[in-house]
C-alpha positions, 0 to 999 in steps of 0.5 A: 283273868282279864288283862284289860281289867288290870290296867287302870284308867287314866283321867285327863286334867279336864275330866272330873270323875266321881264314884259313889258305890257302884255308880261312876259319873264322868264330867268333861268338856263334851258332856256328862255320862253316868253308869251303874255297874254290878256289885261284883266289881270294886271301883277305886279312884286315886291319883287321877286313876280309876282302878277296877277289881273283881269283888270275889272269885266268881266267874261272873266277877272275873268276866265283868271287871274287864268289861267295867274297866272298858266301859269306864275308859269309854266314858272318860274318852266320851267326856273329853273327846266325844264320839262321832258317827256319820250317816249318808242317805242315798236315793232319789228324793231321799233327804233329812231335815232338822226341825229343833229336837226332831229329825224329819226323814223323807225316805221314799215312804208315803209319810215323813218319818219324825225321829226325836233326838234324845238329850245328850245327842247333837245331830248335824245335817249337811246337804240334806243327805249327810248326817253327823251324830255326836255325843259323850255316851258311846252307847247312845250315839251308836243306838241313835245311829242304828235307829236312824239306819233301821228306817231304810237300810241300804238295799243290795240292788240299787244301793239306796237307803241310809248307810254308815259312812264307809259301810260297804254294801254288797251289790246284786245283779238284777233279773235279766230277760232271757 
């Protein structure tokens, strides 16, 4: 039995939640997020609280209702406060520029990498090497961050590449001439 799933999700005053069947829509000052859950969970909204319960006694229902509650809590937090991930680019000549809804990355390849920024995500570039990725959807913010990082992950010898701020890269010693 999930301990997380038993706790109701409290909704702040500035956030509006709408439940239609198994679809939950959350709207707040930072944006709008909507998700559809499996029909093994029962969702109820009462007194500015969302309560999640398993629809039956199956193992899948018992496993999913804690997950559904956690996702709904993330949706409420994203709509009210938003989520933020920061990236930094290290390497000589490595830089990023914002061109409308596209991110232009120069990462040492023979061509520029053009990344289309999805709706609901705001990217800010400072000093051409620092990126801030903001949005209301936690999953989408993480996916955009991982996609940008995947173009040139930090390498262990010189440490150059795209890394998440605070990420620790294990450095290796290069070959030595005997």
